C-alpha positions in Angstrom: -0.2 -0.3 0.0 1.2 3.6 -0.8 2.6 5.6 1.8 1.1 9.3 2.4 4.4 11.2 1.3 2.3 14.7 0.8 1.0 14.7 4.8 2.5 18.0 6.7 4.1 17.5 9.8 2.0 18.4 13.0 2.7 21.9 14.2 2.4 21.0 18.0 5.7 20.2 20.1 6.6 16.9 21.5 5.9 17.8 24.7 2.1 18.7 24.3 1.3 15.0 24.6 1.6 15.8 28.5 1.0 18.7 30.9 2.5 18.9 34.1 0.3 19.2 37.3 1.0 19.8 40.9 -0.3 17.3 43.2 -0.6 16.0 46.7 -0.1 12.4 47.7 -1.7 11.2 51.0 -0.6 7.7 52.3 -1.3 6.2 55.5 1.8 7.8 57.2 2.8 11.0 54.9 1.6 14.0 52.8 3.9 14.6 50.0 3.5 17.2 47.4 4.6 16.4 43.9 4.0 16.5 40.1 2.3 14.3 37.8 2.2 14.0 34.0 -1.3 14.5 32.7 -2.3 12.9 29.2 -3.4 15.7 26.6 -6.7 15.2 25.6 -7.8 17.1 22.2 -10.8 17.6 20.3 -10.0 16.1 16.7 -12.1 17.5 13.8 -12.1 15.1 10.9 -12.7 16.9 7.6 -13.4 15.1 4.4 -13.5 17.4 1.0 -13.8 20.3 3.3 -17.0 18.9 4.9 -16.3 18.4 8.7 -17.6 14.6 9.5 -16.7 14.3 13.1 -15.2 15.2 16.3 -13.3 13.1 18.3 -11.4 13.2 21.5 -7.9 11.8 21.5 -4.2 12.2 22.1 -2.8 14.7 19.4 -0.2 12.3 18.0 0.1 9.9 15.2 -2.9 11.7 13.4 -2.1 10.7 10.0 -2.2 7.2 11.0 -5.5 7.9 12.8 -7.0 9.5 9.5 -6.3 5.9 7.9 -7.8 4.0 10.6 -10.3 6.1 11.3 -11.5 5.9 7.6 -11.1 2.5 7.2 -13.0 1.3 10.2 -15.7 4.0 9.5 -16.0 2.1 6.0 -15.1 5.5 4.4 -12.2 4.1 2.4 -11.4 0.4 1.7 -7.6 0.7 0.8 -5.0 3.1 1.7 -4.6 4.4 -2.0 -8.0 6.1 -1.7 -6.7 8.6 0.7 -4.5 11.1 -1.6 -3.1 13.6 1.2 -3.9 14.3 4.9 -3.4 17.6 6.4 -2.9 18.6 10.1 -4.5 21.9 10.9 -4.0 23.3 14.7 -6.7 26.0 15.7 -7.2 27.6 18.9 -10.3 25.2 19.6 -8.7 21.9 18.6 -7.0 20.4 15.6 -8.7 19.6 12.2 -7.7 16.7 10.2 -8.2 17.1 6.9 -8.4 14.0 4.6 -8.1 14.5 0.7 -10.2 11.2 -0.6 -10.2 10.2 -4.3 -13.0 11.8 -6.4 -15.1 8.6 -6.6 -14.7 7.9 -2.9 -15.5 11.3 -1.9 -18.7 11.0 -3.8 -19.8 8.0 -2.1 -18.9 9.2 1.1 -20.6 12.7 0.8 -23.9 10.5 -0.4 -24.1 8.6 3.1 -22.6 11.1 5.2 -23.8 11.2 8.8 -22.7 13.5 11.6 -21.2 12.2 14.7 -20.2 14.1 17.8 -17.7 11.7 19.4 -16.7 11.3 23.2 -13.3 10.0 24.1 -12.9 7.3 21.3 -16.5 6.8 21.3 -17.4 4.0 18.8 -21.2 4.4 18.2 -22.2 8.3 19.1 -24.6 9.8 16.6 -26.4 6.7 15.2 -30.0 6.8 15.1 -31.4 3.3 15.0 -30.0 -0.4 16.0 -29.3 -1.4 12.5 -27.0 1.1 12.1 -24.6 -0.7 14.4 -21.2 -0.8 12.9 -20.8 -4.3 11.3 -17.6 -4.8 9.1 -18.1 -6.8 5.7 -17.5 -10.8 6.4 -13.7 -11.7 5.2 -11.5 -14.7 5.0 -9.6 -14.3 8.0 -6.0 -16.4 7.7 -5.4 -20.0 8.8 -2.6 -19.4 10.9 -1.1 -20.5 14.5 0.5 -18.5 17.2 2.7 -20.1 19.8 1.6 -19.2 23.8 5.1 -18.1 24.3 4.8 -15.6 21.2 1.5 -14.3 23.3 3.8 -13.8 26.4 6.7 -12.3 24.5 4.1 -9.7 23.0 2.5 -8.8 26.2 6.2 -8.4 27.8 7.3 -6.3 24.8 4.0 -3.9 25.0 4.6 -3.0 28.6 7.9 -1.4 27.7 6.8 0.1 24.5 3.9 2.1 26.4 6.0 5.4 27.0 3.2 7.7 27.3 1.2 5.1 29.4 3.9 4.8 31.9 4.1 8.4 32.0 0.7 9.1 32.6 -1.3 5.7 33.7 -4.3 7.2 31.4 -3.8 6.1 27.8 -4.5 2.7 25.9 -2.4 0.9 23.6 -2.8 -1.1 20.6 0.0 -3.3 19.0 0.6 -5.5 16.1 2.8 -8.6 16.8 4.3 -10.6 14.4 4.0 -14.7 14.5 6.8 -14.7 16.9 5.5 -12.2 19.4 7.7 -9.3 18.3 6.2 -5.6 18.2 6.3 -4.3 14.9 3.9 -1.1 15.7 2.4 0.3 18.8 0.4 3.3 19.1 -1.1 5.0 21.9 -4.2 7.1 22.7 -6.6 8.3 25.6 -9.2 6.5 23.8 -9.1 2.5 23.1 -10.7 2.7 20.0 -8.8 5.7 18.7 -5.6 3.5 19.7 -6.7 0.7 17.6 -7.5 3.1 14.6 -4.1 4.6 15.2 -2.5 1.0 14.8 -4.6 -0.2 11.8 -3.7 3.1 10.0 0.1 2.7 10.7 -0.5 -1.0 9.2 -2.3 0.5 6.1 0.4 3.3 5.4 3.7 0.7 6.0 1.7 -2.0 3.9 2.1 -4.3 6.7 0.6 -7.9 6.2 -2.6 -8.4 8.4 -2.5 -12.3 8.0 0.8 -12.9 9.4 0.4 -11.8 13.3 -2.0 -10.7 15.9 -3.5 -7.6 17.5 -2.7 -7.0 21.2 -4.8 -4.4 22.9 -4.7 -3.1 26.5 -8.4 -2.5 27.1 -11.5 -4.8 27.3 -12.7 -6.4 24.0 -15.6 -4.7 23.1 -17.5 -5.3 19.9 -16.4 -2.5 18.4 -12.8 -3.4 18.7 -13.8 -6.8 17.1 -15.5 -5.1 13.9 -12.4 -2.9 13.7 -10.0 -6.0 13.9 -12.3 -7.6 11.1 -11.9 -4.5 8.9 -8.1 -4.6 9.2 -8.5 -8.7 8.3 -7.1 -9.9 11.5 -7.4 -13.3 12.6 -6.3 -13.2 16.5 -6.9 -10.6 19.3 -5.3 -10.9 22.6 -6.8 -8.6 25.0 -5.5 -7.4 28.6 -9.0 -7.4 30.1 -12.3 -9.5 29.2 -14.5 -9.2 26.3 -18.4 -8.6 26.2 -21.0 -10.9 25.0 -21.6 -9.0 22.0 -17.9 -8.8 21.4 -17.8 -12.5 21.4 -20.8 -13.1 19.2 -19.1 -10.9 16.8 -15.9 -12.6 17.0 -17.6 -15.9 16.3 -19.4 -14.6 13.4 -16.3 -13.2 11.8 -14.0 -16.4 12.6 -11.6 -14.6 14.9 -10.3 -16.0 17.6 -10.4 -14.1 20.6 -7.8 -14.3 23.7 -8.4 -12.0 26.7 -7.5 -11.6 30.3 -4.1 -12.0 29.0 -0.9 -12.0 31.1 2.4 -13.3 30.5 2.1 -16.5 32.3 -1.7 -17.2 31.0 -4.3 -16.5 28.7 -8.0 -17.5 28.3 -9.3 -18.1 25.0 -13.1 -17.6 24.4 -13.2 -18.6 20.7 -10.9 -20.1 18.4 -8.6 -22.0 20.1 -7.6 -23.8 17.2 -5.2 -21.3 16.4 -3.4 -21.5 19.1 -0.3 -23.8 19.6 0.8 -25.2 22.9 4.0 -26.7 21.7 
């Protein structure tokens, strides 16, 4: 898939991802003043063809990736080549993320445009009927085997890779692990949906194949996370927390292996155990 060579760099300093805050910590035997880093949460207005589409609350980093991943998981595009350019515009009220679509794709998008006002990484804000719940197209998921030690390696690697998470204790992460558990990409965000969208966008922009690895997420696995994984074409999701019932239903429908309550020394498989290799 093509890279977005025309994307303009973000006009925000790296330190803008956190802000310092003076705090007072109370323990059973002491009161200690100190300082904590807070994760920055910013309104991100996604604009397609000069028409605003959604306002999502997100961490203002990796926004080019966010544009690609959000566009795919929202069904606005099917592949990276349908985005011609992205542009980031800092404003006093937040950030505008301009996405320039191929003409045919833009016409299709505007014909079915719906307005969304998003909370932090909100998955279904703005829909008006149950039939509008996100539902990815059924895709043939790859027949692969994941060794259990690979899951442990991925989880250990993700702990070390969450730089913003370690600093703020306030963000989620999503990662792509190769079949041996080595992480090839990690993205963080205050919203779990946003973190996964950013990861998917990064994979699209670099041409990372979705049939030679698995997803690792630090949040619970809701049905929206499964739908996003299905649009990517991922066969295996490993989640730190437990899934919901609807997430399990969707995973079964898509043929996705869903592993959750994952730790370095244990993992619970809710569906699709045939993809895990114990030896």
